[in-house]
N, C-alpha and C positions, 0 to 999 in steps of 0.2 A: 369486463375483469379489472382488475384492480389498477390496472395500467392507466384504464381511461379518466380516473377521476384525480390523477396527480400530472396528466399531459397536459394542462394548460398554464398556457406564457404567463411569469410574475409579472406584477405591476413594481412600481416603485414602492407602494406602501404596503407589499408585505413582509416587508422585514427583512428581507435575503441579505445573508452574513456576505455576499459576497464584492463587498465595496474593500472587503481587504484578503487580497492573495496570502495564498500560504508560505509563500518565501517572505511576504513583511513581515508575519507574527513569527516563523522562524529566527528574522535578522534582529527584531527589536525586543525580543521574546527575555527578559531576565531569567529566565524558567527554561529549559528543554520542551519539546512540544510532544505532547501526548495525540494520538492516533490512533484507528480502529483499523481492519481491512473488515470487507465480508466478500461475499460471493453470492450474485442473483439464484434465489435458488431453482429447482427448472419446476418443482411441483408447484403447483399453485396453496395446495392446503402449507408446505413449508413458507411459502412468498407471507401469506398470511400471518403466520405466528411471528416472520421476521419483525414485518410492519407494523405489528399489533403488539407484539411483548420484548422482543430483543432490542430495537430501536428507541423504546421510551428506556430501557434498563442503562442503554450505554448514552442516553444524553446525560442521566444523571449524574456521569462521574465528569461531563464537561471538556471532551478532546477539544482541541485544536480544530481536528478536521474527521471524517469519514471516509475510508476511499470504497470506490466498488470495481471489482473486476470484470474484465470483458473475457469472453471467452476465444480461445486461439483464431476461428474460425470466424468470429463477428457477429454470430447466432442472434446474441443480446443483445445488442447494443442499443438498444430500444430498454428495455425492461431495466441495463444500468442504468439509464439518463431518466428512466422513472425513479427510481430506490433514491438515485442522487436528490430528484426535484423534492422529493419526499423530506429526506433529511434535513435540506436547505429550509423550505416552505415551511412545515411542520413540525422539526423542532428547534428553530434557528440555530444551527449547524453547519459550516463549510462541508461541502460535500469535493472528491476528488475522483472523478468521472474515469477509468481507466478506458484507454481506446487500445485494441490490438489491430496491427498493420496487414499481416501477408496478405490476408484474402482481399483486400480493395485494391479497387483504383481509384485513379483520383476524383471521380469525382463520385464515385463510393463514399470515401473518406469524409470530403466535402458536407456530401448529406450528414454523415455524423455528427459534425462540429460543427453545422449551422444548427441540429438541433438542438446542442448542447448551447450554443449560443443565444436559441432563442429562451429555452429556458433558465439563462441567464446563470448558468453554471461557468464561473467562472477559472477553475483549476484543475487539470487534467494530466492522467500519468498515458505516458508515450511510450508505447512497450513493443519489440515484435511478437511477443506471445511465444506460448511451445510450437518447436515443428509441427506441420501439415503435410501432407502430402503433397509432392511435386505439385501434381497437376489443378489441384485448388490455388495456388499459388498465384498469387499475378507480381508485376514485374515491378510496379511503382513503388512499392513499399518493401524493400527485403532485410530492411532492418530501420529500430527504430528511430537513428540521427535522421533518416530520411522523410520519416514522418513529423520531427521538433523541426526543418526545414519547410515541409508544403504549409504546419500551422506559420506559420511566421510567414512563409511567403504570400500566404492568405490575407493577413494584417488583420487575423485575429489575437484578441491580448490576453490570452490565456495566459495564467500560470502555468508552465510546461513541469512537470516532475517527469522523471525517468529511470531506472534501476539500474542498479550498482550491486556487483557481485565480490563483497570481499577474499572469494577464495576460489576464483576463476572459475569456467565453467568448458563445457564442450573442448576441453584443451590447451582451452585459454590460460597465461601463468596474470597470476596478478598483477603485473608491469602491462600487458596486454591488456587487462581490464580497466586498469586507472588513465592509459592509452584512447580507450573508447568513450572512457567518459569525458576525456577531455573533448574529443570529437562532437559529444552528445552536448556537451557545452557550450561549443562554439557554435553551433548548430543552431542554438537557442534554449534550451537547458537549463530551466532556473533553479533545482536542485534532486537528489537524487533519495530515493530508500535504498538500505539493503535487502538482499535478499535473507533469506533467513540463518540463522548463526547460533553455534550452540559453543564456542571460545571466542570470549573477548577478544582474546587476543588477535584473533583473524580477521574481527572487524578494526579495534585498534589499527595496528599494523597497516592494514589497508587503508585506514583515515591519513595515518601519517605519509602513507606513499602520496597519495591524495594534495595535500599540503604540503608534499613537499616534492610535487610535480608544479607548485606555483599555483594552483588552482585554490580558488575561494570559492567552492562549491559543494556546499552542505552535504551531506550524506546521515537521512537518519538511518538506526539503526533496526534491524526487523528484528523483531523474536514472534517464537509460535510456541509459547506454552504446551508442551507433551503431557495432557491430561487425559488426553483419550486416543486407544488401539491409533486411531483412524492417524490420529495426528505423529504419531509417532512414526507410520506406514510413510505418511508425506514426507515428514526429515530425512527419512533415511535413503528417499532416493534423491536427496539432495546433499548425500552423500558427506553433510560436514565433520568438519574436527570435534572430537570429542573435548568438554570441560567443565569446572563448575560441578563436579558431581555426575555428567550426563551418562555417564555408562551406568551407572545403577540404573536412574530412569528408563534408559531407553533397553534395559535388559527385563524391567518389572513387567509381570504378568496379568497380576490380580488387578484387575479394574480400579477399585477402590484406592487399592495403592499408589498406583500408577498416579491418579490423582492429587492427592494430597504429596506426593514426590515431585509431581511435576510443578503443580502450586508452588512447593519452596524451589525447587530450580530455578524457576522463571522468575519468581519476587528475588532472589541471591544473584541471580542475573542482571536485572535488570537496577537492581541496587547497584551494583557493584560500575555499571556502565553510567551513570549517574554521579557517583562518586569520579567518574573519569574523566566528565564535561563534555558528554554528548550533546549534539544538536535535537536531539529529540528517541524518542521511543515510539516504535512503529508495532502494531501488535496484529499476528496474525491470529484471528481467535475463533476463524470457522464457524463462526456463526452463532455463535454462545457468550453467552453478558456472564453464566454466573462464572465462569474461571479467572475471566480478568478480573470479577467483580473480587473474588478474593485474592487473587494477587496483588493488586492493591492495596489493601487492605493489608496485606500480613507485609507489604514494603513501609508502611506506617514506622515501622519497629525497626526498619531494618535503614531507610537514607532518608537526608530531609524530605520535605515534602514539594 
């Protein structure tokens, strides 16, 4: 299997980029960070395509990091680690390995963290994950801040990212979300990445509330290009506010027109965010390199590089 070849521990000679943590780049960069999010494919054929074709194309765009998602039940933790290892070892880029927590007790979580440490992965994203059935949940990590505290308790020196929700979630208000973000920060988190949004004002208002609460805590802007029916359906599940002409994009039924309109809308959304001075752009690309390549090319005519 593909995992086997990439599971060996790194050595100092590997040129692993983990010497610098993501939070250090955010703080010292004179430009916003650029990053992408991938998910581990279930099928071996799709995994081969991701590693052999998608990752090399993304590497050419020189992102500050690439994140890899984990399933809510933690079934693909080893594959997440393998892909993160490949991102760093084969492409010289930093990886952000997601860790979900509802499914795990402390010993199970320790094994996941120790594996990432053995691979010299320096950056993790601690998330609760989508809800799973009550009978599958364990009591040690009911939410992300508990996981953040446990990572710090173990003494691992990971840079820890967490999620932020500019429009609230599960009935919580934006103010409650700011309070939860404070709790995660106080537990030991270093920065956050926002849920996707289609209205820049929703994100910018949230960041203003975070700053107004006295939190020196970067919130990278999470953007999903609405370029396929799959992406559109995913966005609809999040029920975001509409902005920047996204009403027309979300209503478009022709696949080719949807792709073109989605590229234009995402490029304009990102350009406006750069103009507003965001800390970074984090792209949920659904394992496709083509649309983000087109978006970045389009952005060259809309905003400074």
